[in-house]
C-alpha positions, 0 to 999 in steps of 0.5 A: 281474611278470605272470602269464606265463612266466619268459622272457616276464617277463624278455624280453617282446619276445623279443630276448635270447638264452637264454644271456644270460638264463641267465647273468643268472639265474646271476649273481643266484644265481637258479639253473637255472630253467625259463624256460617256467615260469609265474609267479604274482605272489602266489606270489613274495616281494618279494625274488624280484620285486625280483631278477626286475625287476633281471634284466629291466632287466639283460637289456634292456641299458639304457644308464641303470640307475636303482636306488632301494633295488633290494636292500631285499627280497633276501637278502645273497647276491643283494644282493652279486651285484647290487652285483658286476654293477653294479660290473663294468659300471662298471669297463668 
């Protein structure tokens, strides 16, 4: 996570529509967040960092999504959200 805005951290090239970013955050139970808020990595928990990295990869729409303990530091609610998101994509 870089010390820049939430939006920039999730979409550094500025190609994703805002509604896609907001929907991804909603699906991950991150909530209604100010995308222009500055992130300071030392103020984020390991779980927040993992959730934001997962969101960034999801928003990018990569055809290959490799995860290694992607939910090891997130709470149970976010872990279930991540599992549901991946399962819904596999089922398409």
